[in-house]
Residue frames as qw, qx, qy, qz and C-alpha x, y, z in Angstrom:
[[0.000, 0.889, 0.457, 0.000, 0.00, 0.00, 0.00],
 [0.463, 0.150, 0.023, 0.873, 1.38, 3.40, -0.96],
 [0.184, -0.904, -0.338, -0.184, -0.43, 5.97, 1.15],
 [0.544, 0.240, -0.266, 0.759, 2.31, 8.55, 1.70],
 [0.253, -0.387, -0.464, 0.756, 2.57, 11.33, 4.29],
 [0.116, 0.028, -0.220, -0.968, 1.13, 13.88, 1.88],
 [0.448, -0.334, -0.688, -0.463, -2.05, 11.81, 1.52],
 [0.457, -0.437, -0.668, 0.393, -2.25, 11.48, 5.32],
 [0.160, -0.291, -0.193, 0.923, -1.83, 15.23, 5.72],
 [0.220, -0.135, -0.463, -0.848, -4.37, 15.95, 2.97],
 [0.476, -0.456, -0.728, -0.188, -7.03, 13.85, 4.69],
 [0.399, -0.442, -0.505, 0.625, -6.23, 15.47, 8.05],
 [0.067, -0.136, 0.060, 0.987, -6.38, 18.97, 6.54],
 [0.334, -0.266, -0.572, -0.700, -9.70, 18.33, 4.79],
 [0.499, -0.484, -0.714, 0.081, -11.20, 16.79, 7.93],
 [0.319, -0.348, -0.343, 0.812, -9.99, 19.69, 10.09],
 [0.055, 0.002, -0.236, -0.970, -11.36, 22.29, 7.67],
 [0.410, -0.361, -0.653, -0.525, -14.79, 20.69, 7.34],
 [0.485, -0.517, -0.637, 0.303, -15.22, 20.30, 11.11],
 [0.246, -0.220, -0.157, 0.931, -14.01, 23.88, 11.62],
 [0.189, -0.158, -0.379, -0.892, -16.65, 25.23, 9.24],
 [0.497, -0.471, -0.689, -0.239, -19.44, 23.23, 10.88],
 [0.465, -0.430, -0.517, 0.576, -18.40, 24.45, 14.34],
 [0.103, -0.153, -0.041, 0.982, -18.28, 28.16, 13.44],
 [0.335, -0.280, -0.524, -0.731, -21.66, 27.85, 11.73],
 [0.551, -0.477, -0.684, 0.000, -23.22, 26.06, 14.71],
 [0.456, -0.479, -0.391, 0.640, -21.69, 28.45, 17.26],
 [0.196, 0.912, 0.302, 0.197, -22.38, 31.49, 15.04],
 [0.411, -0.767, 0.205, 0.448, -18.84, 32.82, 15.32],
 [0.504, 0.809, -0.250, -0.172, -16.48, 34.12, 12.64],
 [0.555, 0.465, -0.663, 0.188, -13.55, 32.04, 13.85],
 [0.846, -0.432, -0.306, 0.072, -12.58, 29.64, 16.61],
 [0.239, -0.908, 0.325, -0.112, -10.34, 31.19, 19.28],
 [0.611, 0.434, -0.618, 0.237, -6.78, 29.91, 19.50],
 [0.030, -0.293, 0.892, 0.343, -5.71, 27.31, 20.32],
 [0.643, 0.049, -0.359, -0.675, -8.36, 25.72, 18.10],
 [0.566, 0.020, -0.824, -0.006, -7.73, 22.16, 19.31],
 [0.168, -0.123, -0.740, 0.639, -8.53, 23.18, 22.89],
 [0.375, -0.145, -0.107, -0.909, -11.83, 24.85, 21.97],
 [0.244, 0.120, 0.875, -0.400, -14.57, 23.36, 24.16],
 [0.346, -0.115, -0.601, -0.711, -17.49, 22.10, 22.07],
 [0.648, -0.399, -0.594, -0.261, -19.30, 19.92, 24.59],
 [0.183, -0.395, 0.595, -0.676, -20.11, 20.20, 28.26],
 [0.373, -0.197, -0.907, -0.016, -21.47, 17.25, 30.22],
 [0.450, -0.487, -0.049, -0.747, -24.77, 18.06, 31.88],
 [0.462, -0.347, 0.632, -0.517, -26.09, 16.67, 35.15],
 [0.896, 0.129, 0.259, -0.336, -27.80, 13.84, 33.26],
 [0.618, -0.307, 0.624, 0.366, -24.49, 12.79, 31.66],
 [0.622, 0.602, 0.437, 0.246, -25.68, 13.73, 28.16],
 [0.429, -0.136, 0.141, 0.882, -23.32, 16.14, 26.36],
 [0.205, 0.893, 0.368, -0.160, -24.60, 19.63, 25.63],
 [0.538, 0.591, 0.058, 0.598, -23.09, 22.31, 23.41],
 [0.489, -0.308, -0.315, 0.753, -20.88, 24.75, 25.28],
 [0.029, 0.218, 0.187, 0.957, -22.62, 27.73, 23.65],
 [0.386, 0.035, 0.415, -0.823, -25.70, 27.15, 25.80],
 [0.645, 0.073, -0.522, -0.553, -27.35, 24.59, 23.57],
 [0.751, -0.292, 0.438, -0.400, -29.08, 21.64, 25.17],
 [0.538, -0.183, 0.813, 0.128, -28.62, 17.90, 24.62],
 [0.654, 0.592, 0.465, -0.069, -30.92, 18.06, 21.60],
 [0.296, 0.916, -0.223, -0.155, -28.69, 20.69, 19.98],
 [0.290, -0.586, 0.744, 0.138, -25.64, 18.53, 20.70],
 [0.656, 0.158, 0.737, 0.027, -27.33, 15.51, 19.13],
 [0.558, 0.795, 0.211, -0.107, -28.27, 17.58, 16.07],
 [0.049, 0.866, -0.467, -0.170, -24.68, 18.84, 15.79],
 [0.445, -0.339, 0.821, 0.116, -23.28, 15.31, 15.99],
 [0.683, 0.446, 0.577, -0.045, -25.80, 14.12, 13.40],
 [0.398, 0.897, -0.095, -0.166, -24.56, 16.88, 11.09],
 [0.163, -0.675, 0.704, 0.149, -20.99, 15.67, 11.59],
 [0.612, 0.009, 0.791, 0.012, -22.07, 12.08, 10.86],
 [0.633, 0.679, 0.362, -0.088, -23.84, 13.11, 7.65],
 [0.189, 0.909, -0.316, -0.196, -20.94, 15.29, 6.53],
 [0.044, -0.596, 0.798, 0.083, -18.40, 12.49, 6.89],
 [0.826, 0.073, -0.422, -0.367, -20.69, 9.49, 6.36],
 [0.345, 0.191, -0.832, 0.391, -19.70, 7.94, 9.68],
 [0.629, -0.615, -0.408, -0.242, -21.37, 6.92, 12.94],
 [0.087, 0.482, -0.560, 0.668, -20.40, 8.34, 16.33],
 [0.555, -0.355, -0.750, 0.050, -21.43, 5.91, 19.10],
 [0.422, -0.836, -0.144, -0.320, -22.98, 7.38, 22.25],
 [0.807, -0.501, -0.034, 0.311, -20.18, 6.01, 24.40],
 [0.598, 0.163, 0.118, 0.776, -17.72, 7.98, 22.24],
 [0.014, 0.691, 0.220, 0.689, -19.67, 11.25, 22.04],
 [0.601, -0.763, -0.226, -0.077, -20.19, 11.23, 25.83],
 [0.739, -0.401, 0.029, 0.541, -16.41, 11.47, 26.28],
 [0.456, 0.473, 0.218, 0.721, -15.91, 14.27, 23.75],
 [0.255, -0.770, -0.282, 0.511, -15.16, 17.73, 25.09],
 [0.111, -0.683, 0.248, 0.678, -12.83, 19.66, 22.81],
 [0.596, 0.673, -0.235, -0.369, -12.37, 20.25, 19.09],
 [0.096, 0.532, -0.839, -0.059, -9.38, 17.91, 19.31],
 [0.478, 0.004, 0.833, -0.279, -11.51, 15.06, 20.69],
 [0.687, 0.552, 0.302, -0.364, -13.96, 15.36, 17.82],
 [0.414, 0.747, -0.448, -0.264, -11.25, 15.82, 15.20],
 [0.130, -0.439, 0.889, -0.001, -9.24, 12.78, 16.32],
 [0.574, 0.180, 0.763, -0.235, -12.24, 10.45, 16.21],
 [0.639, 0.682, 0.155, -0.320, -13.57, 11.70, 12.86],
 [0.246, 0.743, -0.580, -0.227, -10.11, 11.70, 11.31],
 [0.316, -0.271, 0.909, -0.025, -9.44, 8.12, 12.38],
 [0.627, 0.392, 0.631, -0.234, -12.76, 6.98, 10.90],
 [0.527, 0.797, -0.035, -0.293, -12.33, 8.97, 7.70],
 [0.044, 0.676, -0.710, -0.189, -8.73, 7.92, 7.23],
 [0.449, -0.078, 0.889, -0.048, -9.63, 4.26, 7.66],
 [0.636, 0.582, 0.433, -0.264, -12.47, 4.63, 5.14],
 [0.413, 0.829, -0.276, -0.257, -10.23, 6.31, 2.57],
 [0.180, -0.499, 0.841, 0.103, -7.51, 3.71, 3.13],
 [0.577, 0.179, 0.787, -0.126, -10.06, 0.95, 2.54],
 [0.590, 0.742, 0.191, -0.257, -11.36, 2.68, -0.61],
 [0.158, 0.793, -0.539, -0.235, -7.79, 3.22, -1.84],
 [0.349, -0.280, 0.893, 0.053, -6.89, -0.44, -1.31],
 [0.634, 0.415, 0.626, -0.186, -10.07, -1.57, -3.08],
 [0.485, 0.828, -0.084, -0.270, -9.34, 0.66, -6.08],
 [0.019, -0.668, 0.724, 0.169, -5.75, -0.59, -6.23],
 [0.489, -0.045, 0.870, -0.040, -6.85, -4.23, -6.08],
 [0.633, 0.601, 0.435, -0.220, -9.50, -3.72, -8.77],
 [0.328, 0.844, -0.326, -0.273, -7.02, -1.91, -11.02],
 [0.142, -0.493, 0.851, 0.111, -4.46, -4.70, -10.64],
 [0.608, 0.200, 0.748, -0.175, -7.21, -7.29, -11.18],
 [0.610, 0.731, 0.141, -0.271, -8.19, -5.73, -14.49],
 [0.185, 0.762, -0.588, -0.197, -4.57, -5.54, -15.66],
 [0.339, -0.280, 0.898, -0.033, -4.01, -9.15, -14.64],
 [0.661, 0.387, 0.591, -0.254, -7.22, -10.34, -16.29],
 [0.544, 0.787, -0.115, -0.268, -6.40, -8.64, -19.60],
 [0.015, 0.640, -0.760, -0.114, -2.92, -10.15, -19.48],
 [0.507, -0.047, 0.852, -0.124, -4.25, -13.66, -18.83],
 [0.681, 0.581, 0.366, -0.255, -6.66, -13.34, -21.75],
 [0.371, 0.816, -0.373, -0.240, -3.88, -12.09, -24.03],
 [0.008, -0.497, 0.868, 0.015, -1.77, -15.15, -23.15],
 [0.747, -0.044, -0.515, -0.419, -4.75, -17.57, -23.35],
 [0.214, 0.106, -0.851, 0.467, -4.23, -18.56, -19.71],
 [0.479, -0.544, -0.603, -0.332, -7.45, -19.78, -18.09],
 [0.322, -0.652, 0.266, -0.633, -8.47, -18.05, -14.86],
 [0.923, -0.331, 0.014, -0.196, -9.07, -21.45, -13.26],
 [0.863, 0.201, -0.222, 0.407, -5.51, -22.49, -14.14],
 [0.175, 0.619, -0.285, 0.711, -4.10, -19.26, -12.77],
 [0.600, -0.570, 0.194, -0.527, -6.00, -19.73, -9.50],
 [0.986, -0.114, -0.121, 0.023, -4.95, -23.38, -9.30],
 [0.673, 0.372, -0.310, 0.560, -1.27, -22.43, -9.57],
 [0.049, 0.538, -0.321, 0.778, -1.26, -19.54, -7.11],
 [0.689, -0.471, 0.107, -0.540, -3.58, -21.21, -4.59],
 [0.903, 0.029, -0.422, 0.077, -1.54, -24.40, -4.37],
 [0.693, -0.703, 0.115, 0.114, 0.40, -25.19, -1.21],
 [0.811, 0.058, 0.201, 0.546, 3.43, -25.98, -3.35],
 [0.326, 0.670, 0.140, 0.652, 3.43, -22.51, -4.86],
 [0.402, -0.877, -0.044, -0.261, 2.75, -20.84, -1.52],
 [0.820, -0.486, 0.128, 0.275, 5.73, -22.61, 0.06],
 [0.695, -0.040, 0.328, 0.639, 8.12, -21.84, -2.80],
 [0.324, 0.889, 0.308, 0.103, 6.92, -18.50, -4.18],
 [0.199, -0.908, 0.266, 0.254, 10.01, -16.54, -3.07],
 [0.535, -0.300, 0.679, 0.403, 12.35, -19.09, -4.63],
 [0.534, 0.539, 0.607, 0.236, 10.22, -19.22, -7.79],
 [0.154, 0.980, 0.102, -0.074, 10.30, -15.44, -8.12],
 [0.338, -0.740, 0.475, 0.334, 14.07, -15.43, -7.66],
 [0.602, 0.027, 0.716, 0.354, 14.46, -18.15, -10.30],
 [0.448, 0.743, 0.475, 0.147, 12.30, -16.33, -12.84],
 [0.006, 0.982, -0.108, -0.156, 14.13, -13.04, -12.35],
 [0.477, -0.511, 0.615, 0.365, 17.44, -14.88, -12.74],
 [0.582, 0.315, 0.682, 0.312, 16.20, -16.46, -15.97],
 [0.292, 0.908, 0.301, 0.009, 14.94, -13.13, -17.21],
 [0.041, -0.950, 0.287, 0.113, 18.21, -11.35, -16.55],
 [0.856, 0.388, -0.310, 0.142, 20.28, -14.34, -17.66],
 [0.092, -0.735, 0.544, -0.395, 22.16, -14.40, -14.37],
 [0.953, -0.240, 0.091, -0.162, 22.02, -18.13, -13.68],
 [0.244, 0.614, -0.748, 0.070, 25.23, -19.96, -12.83],
 [0.585, 0.009, -0.811, 0.019, 25.96, -23.46, -11.56],
 [0.142, -0.054, -0.721, 0.676, 25.71, -22.55, -7.88],
 [0.412, 0.098, 0.177, -0.889, 22.40, -20.73, -8.34],
 [0.655, 0.050, -0.583, -0.478, 20.97, -23.62, -10.36],
 [0.422, -0.042, -0.857, 0.292, 21.74, -25.92, -7.44],
 [0.098, 0.090, 0.522, -0.842, 19.86, -23.57, -5.09],
 [0.595, 0.152, -0.065, -0.787, 16.77, -24.02, -7.27],
 [0.160, 0.138, -0.967, -0.142, 16.95, -27.81, -7.25],
 [0.257, 0.292, 0.791, -0.472, 13.69, -28.14, -5.28],
 [0.486, 0.531, 0.030, -0.694, 11.87, -26.30, -8.05],
 [0.410, 0.434, -0.680, -0.425, 13.30, -28.48, -10.80],
 [0.047, 0.039, -0.991, 0.118, 12.36, -31.62, -8.87],
 [0.362, 0.342, 0.595, -0.631, 8.73, -30.55, -8.48],
 [0.258, 0.292, 0.810, 0.438, 6.52, -31.93, -11.25],
 [0.084, 0.824, 0.545, -0.135, 3.67, -29.48, -10.60],
 [0.111, -0.834, 0.100, 0.532, 5.93, -26.44, -10.81],
 [0.297, -0.275, 0.682, 0.610, 7.86, -27.75, -13.80],
 [0.272, 0.449, 0.803, 0.282, 4.71, -28.55, -15.75],
 [0.058, 0.912, 0.407, -0.001, 3.46, -24.99, -15.23],
 [0.526, -0.429, 0.062, 0.732, 6.82, -23.22, -15.38],
 [0.272, 0.290, 0.440, 0.806, 6.21, -21.48, -18.72],
 [0.212, -0.763, -0.462, -0.400, 2.94, -19.94, -17.57],
 [0.571, -0.707, -0.225, 0.352, 4.43, -19.08, -14.18],
 [0.503, -0.143, 0.189, 0.831, 7.32, -17.29, -15.92],
 [0.080, 0.509, 0.462, 0.722, 4.95, -15.30, -18.13],
 [0.394, -0.803, -0.416, -0.164, 2.78, -14.30, -15.19],
 [0.616, -0.601, -0.126, 0.494, 5.67, -13.38, -12.89],
 [0.420, 0.074, 0.250, 0.869, 7.41, -11.27, -15.54],
 [0.111, -0.650, -0.435, -0.613, 4.16, -9.37, -16.05],
 [0.552, -0.758, -0.339, 0.079, 3.68, -8.99, -12.30],
 [0.610, -0.335, -0.004, 0.718, 7.21, -7.66, -11.93],
 [0.239, 0.299, 0.335, 0.861, 6.66, -5.11, -14.71],
 [0.293, -0.646, -0.395, -0.584, 3.34, -3.97, -13.26],
 [0.007, -0.338, 0.595, -0.729, 4.54, -3.98, -9.63],
 [0.805, -0.287, -0.142, -0.500, 1.97, -6.60, -8.65],
 [0.126, -0.483, 0.818, -0.285, 3.20, -8.68, -5.72],
 [0.325, -0.076, -0.941, -0.051, 2.48, -12.31, -4.86],
 [0.011, -0.343, -0.726, 0.596, 0.40, -11.09, -1.91],
 [0.362, 0.301, -0.086, -0.878, -1.57, -8.77, -4.24],
 [0.458, 0.084, -0.755, -0.461, -2.44, -11.83, -6.32],
 [0.219, -0.212, -0.910, 0.282, -3.55, -13.79, -3.24],
 [0.165, 0.373, 0.418, -0.812, -5.78, -10.86, -2.23],
 [0.415, 0.249, -0.401, -0.778, -7.19, -10.68, -5.77],
 [0.393, -0.051, -0.897, -0.194, -8.02, -14.40, -5.69],
 [0.115, -0.305, -0.795, 0.511, -9.62, -14.15, -2.23],
 [0.212, 0.316, 0.160, -0.911, -11.67, -11.08, -3.21],
 [0.502, 0.451, 0.738, -0.013, -13.34, -12.84, -6.12],
 [0.194, 0.742, -0.075, -0.638, -12.68, -9.79, -8.31],
 [0.123, -0.263, 0.794, 0.535, -11.27, -11.92, -11.13],
 [0.160, 0.387, 0.896, 0.147, -14.59, -13.63, -11.78],
 [0.125, 0.793, 0.456, -0.384, -16.70, -10.51, -11.24],
 [0.001, -0.670, 0.321, 0.669, -14.40, -8.41, -13.44],
 [0.138, -0.058, 0.870, 0.471, -14.45, -11.10, -16.13],
 [0.175, 0.584, 0.790, -0.061, -18.25, -11.16, -15.96],
 [0.090, 0.813, 0.153, -0.554, -18.40, -7.37, -16.33],
 [0.044, -0.470, 0.596, 0.650, -16.10, -7.51, -19.36],
 [0.152, 0.194, 0.926, 0.287, -18.18, -10.31, -20.89],
 [0.157, 0.719, 0.614, -0.284, -21.40, -8.36, -20.25],
 [0.068, 0.763, -0.121, -0.631, -19.97, -5.20, -21.82],
 [0.112, -0.259, 0.785, 0.552, -18.64, -7.19, -24.77],
 [0.186, 0.428, 0.880, 0.090, -22.09, -8.70, -25.28],
 [0.140, 0.813, 0.350, -0.445, -23.72, -5.25, -25.13],
 [0.006, -0.619, 0.432, 0.656, -21.21, -3.95, -27.67],
 [0.169, 0.012, 0.903, 0.395, -21.88, -6.94, -29.92],
 [0.189, 0.633, 0.743, -0.113, -25.64, -6.36, -29.72],
 [0.084, 0.818, 0.065, -0.566, -25.20, -2.64, -30.43],
 [0.074, -0.427, 0.657, 0.617, -22.97, -3.37, -33.40],
 [0.192, 0.269, 0.918, 0.220, -25.53, -5.90, -34.66],
 [0.165, 0.771, 0.531, -0.310, -28.32, -3.33, -34.27],
 [0.017, 0.728, -0.236, -0.643, -26.24, -0.68, -36.05],
 [0.137, -0.166, 0.831, 0.513, -25.53, -3.11, -38.89],
 [0.195, 0.508, 0.839, 0.010, -29.24, -3.95, -39.12],
 [0.120, 0.839, 0.270, -0.456, -30.20, -0.27, -39.19],
 [0.085, -0.554, 0.503, 0.658, -27.51, 0.40, -41.80],
 [0.173, 0.123, 0.898, 0.386, -28.97, -2.32, -44.04],
 [0.153, 0.713, 0.662, -0.172, -32.46, -0.88, -43.53],
 [0.020, 0.797, -0.042, -0.603, -31.18, 2.59, -44.40],
 [0.136, -0.308, 0.719, 0.608, -29.44, 1.24, -47.48],
 [0.175, 0.394, 0.883, 0.188, -32.67, -0.51, -48.53],
 [0.099, 0.812, 0.431, -0.381, -34.67, 2.66, -47.90],
 [0.042, -0.652, 0.331, 0.680, -32.26, 4.68, -50.05],
 [0.157, -0.015, 0.858, 0.489, -32.61, 2.12, -52.84],
 [0.140, 0.624, 0.768, -0.034, -36.40, 2.37, -52.62],
 [0.019, 0.814, 0.137, -0.564, -36.15, 6.14, -52.62],
 [0.093, -0.416, 0.594, 0.682, -33.99, 6.07, -55.75],
 [0.158, 0.272, 0.902, 0.295, -36.52, 3.73, -57.38],
 [0.096, 0.772, 0.574, -0.258, -39.42, 6.05, -56.55],
 [0.038, -0.716, 0.167, 0.677, -37.47, 9.04, -57.87],
 [0.140, -0.147, 0.783, 0.589, -36.89, 7.15, -61.10],
 [0.127, 0.520, 0.838, 0.103, -40.58, 6.32, -61.41],
 [0.027, 0.820, 0.311, -0.480, -41.48, 9.94, -60.68],
 [0.089, -0.532, 0.436, 0.720, -39.10, 11.17, -63.37],
 [0.141, 0.143, 0.872, 0.447, -40.65, 8.78, -65.90],
 [0.087, 0.711, 0.683, -0.144, -44.13, 10.06, -65.03],
 [0.028, -0.786, -0.017, 0.617, -42.99, 13.65, -65.42],
 [0.138, -0.286, 0.669, 0.672, -41.41, 12.81, -68.78],
 [0.144, 0.398, 0.873, 0.244, -44.67, 11.21, -69.95],
 [0.056, 0.825, 0.447, -0.342, -46.61, 14.29, -68.94]]
């Protein structure tokens, strides 16, 4: 996962700004006094329910929290809101939730992108998805994947020598790996070029995205085929209509000549 510090800071900054704007609107102030993080938003009333520090009651506090939940598409449990006092308390909770959501969305997008690349590659090499899954899901492959990757990179860069060949003896003795070595080499070279790791592939297989992505491609291909067929049909109808129109024009010209 490549979520760098800038991304972290961007999410924090956006979260801070959005909470800040909601607070100044709710409290009807032009700005929050410094230090902002220490600004008291909630005060705990005698009944233990938080109230807004600007004199609002528990209902106002609940409405404010609901606004925060809607703004960030999160839920703030009662046991959490009851412990909130300052701007910092609210910011830290919302940021953690929002950051986790964006991380999850980022990972999902990355996995789906890699899935599509992998699927298109497999189709270009005529490698069946079931075969691909069989290879990468096998215990043999799982146990030896680091050695296999090292072997393939050595083959690719032509850096094999006698001593290194000996170190790969377990691979050469394994019938399953040897029988699939060509396909494994093709797949691993592609993965290396596209920066797709072995663990990415395992996640792709577990997610089921390969099958769902393949189904989406097949569905789109079928829709395109039907559209092309309809366009061809309409083109033939248009061509026939033009021929009929030319025929009618010819008949009309003959009638005019006779007159």
